[in-house]
RODO-2510 file (C-alpha; in nm, 4 decimals, decimal comma):
residues 490
     n   res          X          Y          Z
     1     x     0,0160    -2,6489     2,2268
     2     x     0,3206    -2,4879     2,3843
     3     x     0,4700    -2,8247     2,4758
     4     x     0,4659    -2,9234     2,1079
     5     x     0,6785    -2,6288     2,0018
     6     x     1,0133    -2,7051     1,8383
     7     x     1,3377    -2,5954     2,0027
     8     x     1,6071    -2,4501     1,7805
     9     x     1,9151    -2,6695     1,7411
    10     x     1,7357    -3,0009     1,7811
    11     x     1,7203    -3,2691     1,5137
    12     x     1,3530    -3,1973     1,4570
    13     x     1,4278    -2,8273     1,4110
    14     x     1,6912    -2,9031     1,1496
    15     x     1,4466    -3,1125     0,9478
    16     x     1,1805    -2,8384     0,9558
    17     x     1,4365    -2,5775     0,8527
    18     x     1,5596    -2,8033     0,5732
    19     x     1,2088    -2,8515     0,4354
    20     x     1,1093    -2,4852     0,4415
    21     x     1,4437    -2,3644     0,3086
    22     x     1,4419    -2,6188     0,0256
    23     x     1,0924    -2,5191    -0,0851
    24     x     1,1536    -2,1451    -0,0673
    25     x     1,5049    -2,1823    -0,2057
    26     x     1,3644    -2,3609    -0,5107
    27     x     1,1422    -2,0612    -0,5855
    28     x     1,4240    -1,8127    -0,5189
    29     x     1,6641    -2,0157    -0,7348
    30     x     1,4135    -2,0188    -1,0184
    31     x     1,3729    -1,6423    -0,9945
    32     x     1,7437    -1,5820    -1,0551
    33     x     1,8260    -1,8550    -1,3069
    34     x     1,5474    -1,7676    -1,5512
    35     x     1,6785    -1,4160    -1,6168
    36     x     2,0208    -1,5566    -1,6999
    37     x     1,8673    -1,8016    -1,9469
    38     x     1,6439    -1,5487    -2,1270
    39     x     1,8644    -1,4953    -2,4355
    40     x     1,8985    -1,8700    -2,4933
    41     x     1,5262    -1,9220    -2,4387
    42     x     1,4438    -1,6354    -2,6721
    43     x     1,6651    -1,7806    -2,9437
    44     x     1,5190    -2,1313    -2,9287
    45     x     1,1561    -2,0237    -2,8810
    46     x     1,1837    -1,7401    -3,1348
    47     x     1,0744    -1,4822    -2,8770
    48     x     1,0959    -1,1073    -2,9216
    49     x     1,1292    -0,8591    -2,6336
    50     x     0,7594    -0,8942    -2,5534
    51     x     0,8045    -1,2701    -2,5297
    52     x     1,0921    -1,2303    -2,2837
    53     x     0,8803    -0,9893    -2,0805
    54     x     0,6031    -1,2466    -2,0629
    55     x     0,8428    -1,5219    -1,9564
    56     x     0,9308    -1,3047    -1,6555
    57     x     0,5888    -1,1505    -1,5908
    58     x     0,3947    -1,4705    -1,6489
    59     x     0,5468    -1,5900    -1,3227
    60     x     0,5238    -1,2585    -1,1396
    61     x     0,1575    -1,1905    -1,2206
    62     x    -0,0133    -1,4725    -1,0249
    63     x     0,2497    -1,4475    -0,7530
    64     x     0,1671    -1,0812    -0,6919
    65     x    -0,2090    -1,1276    -0,7192
    66     x    -0,2551    -1,4460    -0,5159
    67     x     0,0069    -1,4419    -0,2403
    68     x    -0,2222    -1,2753     0,0148
    69     x    -0,5117    -1,5111    -0,0606
    70     x    -0,2889    -1,8172    -0,0308
    71     x    -0,1843    -1,7089     0,3194
    72     x    -0,5486    -1,7158     0,4232
    73     x    -0,5916    -2,0570     0,2635
    74     x    -0,3036    -2,1851     0,4747
    75     x    -0,4756    -2,0522     0,7861
    76     x    -0,7866    -2,2523     0,7136
    77     x    -0,6714    -2,5657     0,5316
    78     x    -0,3363    -2,6179     0,7020
    79     x    -0,0034    -2,4514     0,6392
    80     x     0,1864    -2,7733     0,5737
    81     x    -0,0833    -2,8881     0,3321
    82     x    -0,0676    -2,5644     0,1334
    83     x     0,3124    -2,5676     0,1356
    84     x     0,3250    -2,9240    -0,0004
    85     x     0,0570    -2,8447    -0,2591
    86     x     0,2572    -2,5426    -0,3714
    87     x     0,5802    -2,7400    -0,4026
    88     x     0,4122    -3,0137    -0,6087
    89     x     0,2324    -2,7570    -0,8255
    90     x     0,5604    -2,5715    -0,8799
    91     x     0,7367    -2,8931    -0,9823
    92     x     0,4673    -2,9917    -1,2328
    93     x     0,4730    -2,6416    -1,3801
    94     x     0,8534    -2,6593    -1,4022
    95     x     0,8236    -2,9812    -1,6011
    96     x     0,5847    -2,8067    -1,8412
    97     x     0,8336    -2,5225    -1,8845
    98     x     1,1187    -2,7665    -1,9456
    99     x     0,9216    -2,9448    -2,2189
   100     x     0,7705    -2,6318    -2,3755
   101     x     0,7837    -2,6641    -2,7557
   102     x     0,6919    -2,3000    -2,8152
   103     x     0,6623    -1,9630    -2,6448
   104     x     0,2923    -1,9988    -2,5681
   105     x     0,3392    -2,3196    -2,3691
   106     x     0,6365    -2,1650    -2,1914
   107     x     0,4313    -1,8646    -2,0799
   108     x     0,1492    -2,0936    -1,9651
   109     x     0,3993    -2,2956    -1,7630
   110     x     0,5405    -1,9800    -1,6069
   111     x     0,1917    -1,8688    -1,5039
   112     x     0,1397    -2,2073    -1,3396
   113     x     0,4772    -2,1723    -1,1675
   114     x     0,3611    -1,8381    -1,0290
   115     x     0,0519    -1,9997    -0,8815
   116     x     0,2689    -2,2658    -0,7199
   117     x     0,5010    -1,9988    -0,5858
   118     x     0,2061    -1,8127    -0,4366
   119     x     0,0953    -2,1317    -0,2612
   120     x     0,4327    -2,2236    -0,1129
   121     x     0,5836    -1,8823    -0,0319
   122     x     0,3585    -1,7874     0,2629
   123     x     0,3747    -2,1385     0,4013
   124     x     0,7503    -2,1553     0,4575
   125     x     0,7749    -1,8675     0,7053
   126     x     0,4328    -1,9443     0,8509
   127     x     0,5488    -2,2964     0,9398
   128     x     0,8511    -2,1563     1,1225
   129     x     0,6440    -1,8979     1,3077
   130     x     0,3846    -2,1487     1,4249
   131     x     0,6008    -2,4533     1,5035
   132     x     0,9071    -2,3075     1,6770
   133     x     0,9111    -2,1985     2,0371
   134     x     0,8512    -1,8243     2,0619
   135     x     1,2008    -1,7558     2,1970
   136     x     1,3591    -1,9445     1,9055
   137     x     1,1635    -1,7961     1,6152
   138     x     1,4186    -1,5242     1,5496
   139     x     1,6967    -1,7822     1,5221
   140     x     1,4839    -2,0027     1,2976
   141     x     1,3919    -1,7207     1,0601
   142     x     1,7528    -1,6001     1,0584
   143     x     1,8733    -1,9478     0,9616
   144     x     1,6015    -1,9728     0,6968
   145     x     1,7050    -1,6336     0,5597
   146     x     2,0674    -1,7377     0,5336
   147     x     1,9865    -2,0651     0,3599
   148     x     1,7461    -1,9128     0,1089
   149     x     1,9862    -1,6265     0,0417
   150     x     2,2499    -1,8828    -0,0508
   151     x     2,0034    -2,0216    -0,3064
   152     x     1,9578    -1,6739    -0,4515
   153     x     2,3343    -1,6226    -0,4589
   154     x     2,4204    -1,9473    -0,6392
   155     x     2,1292    -1,9119    -0,8829
   156     x     2,3251    -1,7213    -1,1491
   157     x     2,6098    -1,9763    -1,1353
   158     x     2,3716    -2,2694    -1,1549
   159     x     2,1633    -2,1169    -1,4321
   160     x     2,4598    -1,9939    -1,6329
   161     x     2,6433    -2,3225    -1,5966
   162     x     2,3421    -2,5265    -1,7054
   163     x     2,2747    -2,3008    -2,0031
   164     x     2,6380    -2,3047    -2,1168
   165     x     2,6959    -2,6758    -2,0650
   166     x     2,3654    -2,8203    -2,1768
   167     x     2,0341    -2,6480    -2,2310
   168     x     1,8202    -2,3808    -2,0695
   169     x     1,5601    -2,6533    -2,0135
   170     x     1,7795    -2,7933    -1,7360
   171     x     1,7100    -2,4861    -1,5208
   172     x     1,3520    -2,6079    -1,4862
   173     x     1,4298    -2,9799    -1,4590
   174     x     1,6560    -2,9134    -1,1595
   175     x     1,3425    -2,8196    -0,9637
   176     x     1,2034    -3,1742    -0,9839
   177     x     1,4486    -3,3538    -0,7496
   178     x     1,4468    -3,0531    -0,5139
   179     x     1,0679    -3,0679    -0,4985
   180     x     1,0660    -3,4432    -0,4380
   181     x     1,3064    -3,4158    -0,1444
   182     x     1,1129    -3,1187    -0,0047
   183     x     0,7809    -3,3039    -0,0116
   184     x     0,9236    -3,6182     0,1481
   185     x     1,0965    -3,4265     0,4281
   186     x     0,7907    -3,2071     0,4888
   187     x     0,5447    -3,4943     0,5123
   188     x     0,7712    -3,6870     0,7479
   189     x     0,9028    -3,4154     0,9783
   190     x     0,6885    -3,0999     0,9603
   191     x     0,3797    -3,0835     1,1850
   192     x     0,0520    -2,9509     1,0514
   193     x    -0,0754    -2,6204     1,1881
   194     x    -0,3793    -2,4095     1,1143
   195     x    -0,5608    -2,1155     1,2672
   196     x    -0,8632    -2,2623     1,4434
   197     x    -1,0003    -1,9113     1,5033
   198     x    -0,9950    -1,8125     1,1347
   199     x    -1,3437    -1,7027     1,0378
   200     x    -1,5171    -1,5290     0,7529
   201     x    -1,5169    -1,5945     0,3815
   202     x    -1,2089    -1,6007     0,1670
   203     x    -1,1742    -1,2878    -0,0436
   204     x    -1,2065    -1,4703    -0,3751
   205     x    -1,3687    -1,1702    -0,5396
   206     x    -1,0731    -0,9536    -0,4458
   207     x    -0,8259    -1,2117    -0,5754
   208     x    -1,0034    -1,2360    -0,9122
   209     x    -1,0234    -0,8588    -0,9512
   210     x    -0,6570    -0,8134    -0,8602
   211     x    -0,5541    -1,0806    -1,1105
   212     x    -0,7692    -0,9370    -1,3912
   213     x    -0,6484    -0,5842    -1,3169
   214     x    -0,2787    -0,6721    -1,3154
   215     x    -0,3193    -0,8982    -1,6197
   216     x    -0,5008    -0,6274    -1,8173
   217     x    -0,2373    -0,3655    -1,7463
   218     x     0,0492    -0,6082    -1,8121
   219     x    -0,0929    -0,7292    -2,1430
   220     x    -0,1732    -0,3760    -2,2564
   221     x     0,1699    -0,2363    -2,1702
   222     x     0,3657    -0,5228    -2,3256
   223     x     0,1481    -0,5290    -2,6402
   224     x     0,1908    -0,1541    -2,6826
   225     x     0,5557    -0,2143    -2,7671
   226     x     0,4579    -0,3692    -3,1012
   227     x     0,1062    -0,2393    -3,1608
   228     x     0,1353     0,1121    -3,0210
   229     x    -0,0866     0,2760    -2,7621
   230     x    -0,3432     0,3695    -3,0256
   231     x    -0,4279     0,0066    -3,0988
   232     x    -0,7810    -0,0932    -2,9979
   233     x    -0,6745    -0,4153    -2,8236
   234     x    -0,4117    -0,2285    -2,6226
   235     x    -0,6617     0,0369    -2,5159
   236     x    -0,9236    -0,2216    -2,4212
   237     x    -0,6699    -0,4216    -2,2177
   238     x    -0,5494    -0,1144    -2,0323
   239     x    -0,9074    -0,0036    -1,9666
   240     x    -1,0005    -0,3464    -1,8294
   241     x    -0,6969    -0,3380    -1,6037
   242     x    -0,7718     0,0083    -1,4667
   243     x    -1,1407    -0,0633    -1,4127
   244     x    -1,0732    -0,3990    -1,2459
   245     x    -0,8232    -0,2459    -1,0040
   246     x    -1,0616     0,0411    -0,9268
   247     x    -1,3382    -0,2080    -0,8517
   248     x    -1,0888    -0,4088    -0,6448
   249     x    -1,0234    -0,1046    -0,4241
   250     x    -1,3980    -0,0462    -0,3836
   251     x    -1,4611    -0,4118    -0,2977
   252     x    -1,1792    -0,4190    -0,0429
   253     x    -1,3170    -0,1078     0,1271
   254     x    -1,6568    -0,2745     0,1744
   255     x    -1,5424    -0,6293     0,2502
   256     x    -1,5601    -0,7573     0,6080
   257     x    -1,2537    -0,9773     0,5438
   258     x    -1,0473    -0,8066     0,2727
   259     x    -0,7197    -0,9600     0,1620
   260     x    -0,5864    -0,6025     0,1327
   261     x    -0,7321    -0,4125     0,4318
   262     x    -0,7484    -0,0423     0,3316
   263     x    -0,7336     0,0736     0,6941
   264     x    -0,3732    -0,0394     0,7199
   265     x    -0,2721     0,2489     0,4927
   266     x    -0,3965     0,5064     0,7436
   267     x    -0,0493     0,4982     0,8969
   268     x     0,1596     0,7580     0,7105
   269     x     0,4849     0,5754     0,7758
   270     x     0,3475     0,2473     0,6450
   271     x     0,2092     0,4168     0,3337
   272     x     0,5361     0,6014     0,2784
   273     x     0,7402     0,2832     0,3070
   274     x     0,5161     0,1137     0,0511
   275     x     0,5429     0,4076    -0,1898
   276     x     0,9204     0,3750    -0,1631
   277     x     0,8771     0,0037    -0,2327
   278     x     0,6858     0,0734    -0,5538
   279     x     0,9498     0,2934    -0,7162
   280     x     1,2600     0,1193    -0,5782
   281     x     1,1550    -0,2365    -0,6612
   282     x     1,0157    -0,1243    -0,9956
   283     x     1,3547     0,0217    -1,0864
   284     x     1,5425    -0,2805    -0,9501
   285     x     1,3242    -0,5339    -1,1315
   286     x     1,3778    -0,3612    -1,4645
   287     x     1,7539    -0,3258    -1,4193
   288     x     1,8116    -0,6890    -1,3249
   289     x     1,5830    -0,8059    -1,6085
   290     x     1,7716    -0,6064    -1,8710
   291     x     2,1291    -0,6243    -1,7407
   292     x     2,1871    -0,9998    -1,7676
   293     x     2,0356    -1,0006    -2,1177
   294     x     2,2396    -0,6950    -2,2182
   295     x     2,5656    -0,8478    -2,0977
   296     x     2,5052    -1,1543    -2,3134
   297     x     2,3792    -0,9849    -2,6283
   298     x     2,5795    -0,6614    -2,6407
   299     x     2,8965    -0,7550    -2,4494
   300     x     2,9025    -1,1203    -2,5609
   301     x     2,9272    -1,2650    -2,2079
   302     x     2,8364    -1,6298    -2,1783
   303     x     2,5446    -1,7127    -1,9499
   304     x     2,7633    -1,8111    -1,6537
   305     x     2,9582    -1,4856    -1,6451
   306     x     2,6492    -1,2737    -1,7076
   307     x     2,4870    -1,4278    -1,4027
   308     x     2,8028    -1,4000    -1,1957
   309     x     2,8244    -1,0285    -1,2746
   310     x     2,5580    -0,9602    -1,0094
   311     x     2,7290    -1,1678    -0,7412
   312     x     2,9033    -0,8709    -0,5694
   313     x     2,5620    -0,7178    -0,5054
   314     x     2,4400    -1,0350    -0,3363
   315     x     2,7581    -1,0669    -0,1279
   316     x     2,7225    -0,7087    -0,0046
   317     x     2,3624    -0,7701     0,1001
   318     x     2,4473    -1,0929     0,2767
   319     x     2,7361    -0,9358     0,4642
   320     x     2,6016    -0,5909     0,5502
   321     x     2,2212    -0,6071     0,5719
   322     x     2,2340    -0,6886     0,9421
   323     x     2,4336    -0,3751     1,0151
   324     x     2,1902    -0,1657     0,8118
   325     x     1,9044    -0,3015     1,0190
   326     x     2,0865    -0,2184     1,3416
   327     x     2,1579     0,1342     1,2163
   328     x     1,7900     0,1908     1,1369
   329     x     1,7089     0,0720     1,4866
   330     x     1,9368     0,3405     1,6321
   331     x     1,8740     0,6436     1,4117
   332     x     1,5431     0,5637     1,2435
   333     x     1,4741     0,4671     0,8802
   334     x     1,4618     0,8140     0,7250
   335     x     1,8333     0,8627     0,6584
   336     x     1,9183     0,5035     0,5521
   337     x     1,6144     0,4847     0,3242
   338     x     1,7011     0,8205     0,1695
   339     x     2,0691     0,7415     0,1176
   340     x     1,9926     0,3892    -0,0076
   341     x     1,7796     0,4855    -0,3099
   342     x     2,0239     0,7677    -0,3895
   343     x     2,3033     0,5103    -0,4100
   344     x     2,0801     0,2831    -0,6170
   345     x     2,0159     0,5686    -0,8581
   346     x     2,3896     0,6330    -0,8796
   347     x     2,4431     0,2651    -0,9541
   348     x     2,1919     0,2786    -1,2401
   349     x     2,3669     0,5857    -1,3825
   350     x     2,7030     0,4118    -1,3579
   351     x     2,5547     0,1374    -1,5760
   352     x     2,5576     0,3923    -1,8574
   353     x     2,9315     0,3138    -1,8792
   354     x     2,8500    -0,0454    -1,9753
   355     x     2,8912    -0,0397    -2,3521
   356     x     2,9974    -0,3017    -2,6072
   357     x     3,3659    -0,3708    -2,5473
   358     x     3,3671    -0,2219    -2,1952
   359     x     3,5703    -0,3920    -1,9216
   360     x     3,3974    -0,5664    -1,6352
   361     x     3,6323    -0,4148    -1,3777
   362     x     3,5908    -0,0553    -1,4945
   363     x     3,2275    -0,0525    -1,6082
   364     x     3,0179    -0,3376    -1,4703
   365     x     3,1715    -0,3913    -1,1259
   366     x     3,1523    -0,0290    -1,0014
   367     x     2,7851    -0,0024    -1,0924
   368     x     2,6974    -0,3352    -0,9317
   369     x     2,8868    -0,2475    -0,6115
   370     x     2,7208     0,0932    -0,5765
   371     x     2,3790    -0,0606    -0,6493
   372     x     2,4482    -0,3293    -0,3902
   373     x     2,5387    -0,0714    -0,1256
   374     x     2,2154     0,1101    -0,2062
   375     x     2,0174    -0,2093    -0,1568
   376     x     2,1966    -0,2750     0,1720
   377     x     2,0915     0,0651     0,3026
   378     x     1,7339     0,0249     0,1752
   379     x     1,6011    -0,3296     0,2091
   380     x     1,6460    -0,4184     0,5768
   381     x     1,5263    -0,0771     0,7076
   382     x     1,2351    -0,0903     0,4630
   383     x     1,1158    -0,4291     0,5842
   384     x     1,1589    -0,3335     0,9477
   385     x     0,9751    -0,0044     0,8960
   386     x     0,6801    -0,1741     0,7302
   387     x     0,6422    -0,4208     1,0165
   388     x     0,6967    -0,1691     1,2965
   389     x     0,4436     0,0772     1,1532
   390     x     0,1409    -0,1351     1,2452
   391     x     0,0056    -0,3103     1,5517
   392     x     0,1547    -0,6488     1,6347
   393     x    -0,1554    -0,8389     1,5241
   394     x    -0,1288    -0,6763     1,1784
   395     x     0,2417    -0,7500     1,1298
   396     x     0,1798    -1,0512     0,9067
   397     x    -0,0715    -0,8639     0,6934
   398     x     0,1664    -0,5668     0,6640
   399     x     0,4502    -0,7910     0,5475
   400     x     0,2284    -0,9686     0,2963
   401     x     0,0934    -0,6415     0,1579
   402     x     0,4436    -0,5026     0,1154
   403     x     0,5565    -0,8214    -0,0571
   404     x     0,2622    -0,8117    -0,2982
   405     x     0,3256    -0,4429    -0,3702
   406     x     0,6927    -0,5090    -0,4439
   407     x     0,6101    -0,7869    -0,6890
   408     x     0,3357    -0,5816    -0,8533
   409     x     0,5773    -0,2912    -0,8951
   410     x     0,8311    -0,5176    -1,0651
   411     x     0,5561    -0,6634    -1,2824
   412     x     0,4449    -0,3219    -1,4072
   413     x     0,7990    -0,1875    -1,4469
   414     x     0,9198    -0,4849    -1,6517
   415     x     0,6133    -0,4383    -1,8737
   416     x     0,6397    -0,0598    -1,9146
   417     x     1,0003     0,0605    -1,8900
   418     x     1,1469    -0,1388    -2,1824
   419     x     0,8759     0,0090    -2,4045
   420     x     0,9459     0,3604    -2,2786
   421     x     1,3155     0,2993    -2,3472
   422     x     1,2505     0,1775    -2,7017
   423     x     1,3427    -0,1859    -2,6352
   424     x     1,0783    -0,3626    -2,8430
   425     x     1,0545    -0,6280    -3,1119
   426     x     1,3919    -0,7910    -3,1779
   427     x     1,5923    -0,5030    -3,0275
   428     x     1,7669    -0,7315    -2,7797
   429     x     1,9307    -0,9134    -3,0727
   430     x     2,0756    -0,5865    -3,2094
   431     x     2,3710    -0,4742    -2,9899
   432     x     2,3481    -0,1097    -3,1022
   433     x     1,9711    -0,0798    -3,0577
   434     x     1,9818    -0,2626    -2,7263
   435     x     2,2687    -0,0464    -2,6035
   436     x     2,0738     0,2721    -2,6759
   437     x     1,7589     0,1364    -2,5162
   438     x     1,9471     0,0034    -2,2154
   439     x     2,0904     0,3491    -2,1503
   440     x     1,7461     0,5073    -2,1587
   441     x     1,6089     0,2362    -1,9284
   442     x     1,8844     0,3031    -1,6746
   443     x     1,8011     0,6741    -1,6785
   444     x     1,4370     0,5886    -1,6057
   445     x     1,5382     0,3496    -1,3279
   446     x     1,7652     0,6157    -1,1782
   447     x     1,4822     0,8708    -1,1760
   448     x     1,2571     0,6182    -1,0006
   449     x     1,5257     0,5490    -0,7396
   450     x     1,5761     0,9211    -0,6759
   451     x     1,1983     0,9564    -0,6386
   452     x     1,2172     0,6821    -0,3760
   453     x     1,4771     0,8842    -0,1848
   454     x     1,2510     1,1899    -0,1921
   455     x     0,9515     0,9892    -0,0735
   456     x     1,1530     0,8382     0,2116
   457     x     1,2728     1,1804     0,3259
   458     x     0,9224     1,3291     0,3151
   459     x     0,7190     1,0435     0,4662
   460     x     0,9462     0,8569     0,7100
   461     x     1,0336     0,9997     1,0484
   462     x     1,3456     0,9536     1,2562
   463     x     1,1750     0,7380     1,5184
   464     x     1,3770     0,4140     1,5468
   465     x     1,2151     0,0957     1,4273
   466     x     1,1185    -0,1684     1,6815
   467     x     1,4069    -0,4021     1,7727
   468     x     1,1700    -0,6999     1,7855
   469     x     1,1175    -0,6701     1,4113
   470     x     1,4856    -0,6656     1,3300
   471     x     1,5483    -0,9878     1,5166
   472     x     1,3189    -1,1667     1,2762
   473     x     1,3846    -1,0037     0,9440
   474     x     1,7011    -0,8008     0,9091
   475     x     1,9141    -1,0697     0,7499
   476     x     1,6888    -1,1415     0,4531
   477     x     1,8554    -1,0873     0,1166
   478     x     1,5299    -0,9869    -0,0558
   479     x     1,6578    -0,9179    -0,4058
   480     x     1,3183    -1,0026    -0,5540
   481     x     1,0944    -0,8670    -0,2809
   482     x     1,0684    -0,8209     0,0942
   483     x     1,0132    -1,1329     0,3040
   484     x     0,6590    -1,2516     0,3546
   485     x     0,5092    -1,3257     0,6953
   486     x     0,1871    -1,5174     0,7412
   487     x    -0,1127    -1,2912     0,8019
   488     x    -0,2775    -1,3490     1,1359
   489     x    -0,6537    -1,3636     1,1492
   490     x    -0,8137    -1,0612     1,2997
***
């Protein structure tokens, strides 16, 4: 009821913001600290490059495949209930990761973490959108964005500090007290909401097919690094992935309640923005995955400084994303989203200067700054374009689809690009081999970014994006993926 809505600035509002920001911040923090800890984890768990890829992709796979389904579950079962379930699930999975005696248990724990992340991620923004007064939702989401962006920003410091001072296992144990506080605050202060008009069956078939398809492709691509593409198991895995995704598309086209409604792609601008998302986030995911490992193995940075190396990029996004959103509102997304990927590509090429013995100030910092400026020009206009390209009642679905596409792109890129660059086996332990492979990977990432610029120029018009979208979303840092908004039932 309208009279039950929360007003921004009240004590109740602060508790709701604290709960949602803590839960989402825990997931964002985990996403940044794990990359920093990869070399230490690889050393203790005796993991090769494929093992490191699975530590990252084990989390990303269920997150990409299940995030849309979990939004629908929140509609029906209660958004607070799903959020709490996700936080608890994430904490238990974190404990499994912290205690993992071998690589296999670690990967299993990361997969479970991804499921927990898929359960809690839609719920945080959905709670804000359904509990705050309509006039205060923009302020609430802006505050949430700032708080969660801080979590993303401090992640490298936290992860690096824990790895250097104790053990990489601490990066997972830190989630346990955060989860406990989040659950207690949520149960005490956050009201339950659900969509009483939600009808139709859940698209479980679509979720299973998407998971099998992404898993098949991921396993096949990562395994090809050691086995080669002629190996029977690799070919079978890739075939299963392709067939499952093809069947997924067919099922979604026939379903009365698809989790990925095909009709939404009829809008050229929406489709164009999502194509840009695929190549840009694929390139970004690969670069951030490799860079923090490369700095530690080839340049001998400790974990703390390797994580801190990306801080200028985060600061630029926090400080300038709002202005980029306002610019897209005035002149349209075409120019910002063309210039942005071009700058990102230039940043990847500048990373070619990062060689063993290179200075941070002359090699690492310039590339990170240029990449950060490219992200500033890309992310906020991209999110706003996606949401403004569809009808209001599809805005949540559009945001969720774009988020899932971004994560899927990173999943595939992290699986494929290291192999294409020759980073396989124990290459990350060999500074010379890793340096050569890292250079090739940055060339590939640069080509993808330049392709994103071309796609933006060809598919996005100069029509300004809707101001109403920018109020809600333009301050999100979105290093991992665009923000997710709860799908509304149709």
